[in-house]
Structure formats: structure tokens, C-alpha cells
C-alpha positions, -999 to +999 in steps of 0.1 A: +000+000+000+028+024+009+045+016-025+012+025-042+011+059-025+047+066-033+041+057-070+011+080-072+030+108-055+060+105-079+037+103-109+019+135-097+052+153-093+063+142-128+031+153-144+033+186-126+069+192-139+058+184-174+029+207-172+052+236-162+075+231-191+077+265-209+063+267-244+091+273-269+068+296-291+061+319-261+097+319-249+110+328-284+084+355-289+094+370-255+131+369-263+126+385-297+104+413-282+131+421-257+156+426-285+135+444-311+123+480-313+090+483-295+072+492-327+082+459-344+061+427-344+071+391-343+048+362-350+062+328-339+049+294-349+060+259-357+066+252-393+067+215-405+074+204-370+111+211-372+114+248-375+103+274-350+096+302-375+095+338-364+081+363-389+096+397-381+077+428-392+095+461-388+074+493-383+070+520-396+069+511-433+097+536-441+121+517-418+108+483-431+114+492-467+148+507-460+158+474-444+142+454-472+163+471-499+195+470-479+200+432-477+233+434-458+217+455-431+186+433-431+209+402-426+228+418-398+196+430-381+181+395-382+214+380-370+213+403-340+179+389-331+189+353-332+192+337-298+228+329-289+238+293-284+236+296-246+201+312-244+174+291-227+152+287-259+177+261-272+171+238-243+134+237-251+137+224-286+154+193-300+189+193-315+174+186-349+150+216-347+159+251-357+149+287-351+144+305-384+138+343-387+119+356-417+114+393-425+080+405-437+074+439-453+041+452-467+026+417-464+054+401-484+077+376-468+114+374-475+117+337-480+151+342-496+162+363-466+153+336-440+180+332-415+187+299-397+198+307-361+213+272-356+235+277-387+244+312-376+255+299-341+275+271-356+293+296-379+301+318-349+322+290-333 
């Protein structure tokens, strides 16, 4: 009987710990918002199960279009938003998953300008 109560107790604690696991989507959204200008927007979602895709929308339009047409500045701006290898978000996703940043301006996404944060971090080392 005592073993049964112990098993139930351990199971409850384990389920409680799992329930408190932070959501990677929310964690990444919060990290991005803390790094971006307050007028910018980020929409984070899972894409095909292996990419945590963050669509970044700079505001106002003038600033967005200036970035859009200066690809090197756009790339460096996105790189500055990528979580570093030691940031907590990486512990919440699998080693085969990636965080990808994608700029959006005027309703158009910059698929060609997508940036893989995992690749960027591996290149930094």
C-alpha cells in the first residue's frame, strides 16, 4: 500500500513538472520582443514540426522598406535577433530543430532572406 502511494506521488510530481515546461513559441516570442524595437512585431509558430519560424515585421513602413532594400543591413539585423547558443530557448527544442527568422514587409515575406539561427550559431564558433 505504501508503495502505491509513493508511486502515485511520484507520478503527480512528474506530471506537474511536465505541465510547467515552458512553451518554446512563447519563450522565443518574448526573447525577440526584448531585442526588437517596441514598434516591431514578431509572430512565432512551428513550421513543418522542425522549425520554430519567427516572422519579423519592422514598423513603420519607411524603416521596413529601408531594411528590405539593404540586404546586408537586413541580414545583420536578423542575426542580432537570433538567440545565442547559450540562451534558454535552445534547451526547449530538439537538436534537430531550428529557429528561423523571416522578415515581412508590406505583407510580403522574405523567404530568400530567411536566417537559420542554428546555422548562424555554428558559424560563430
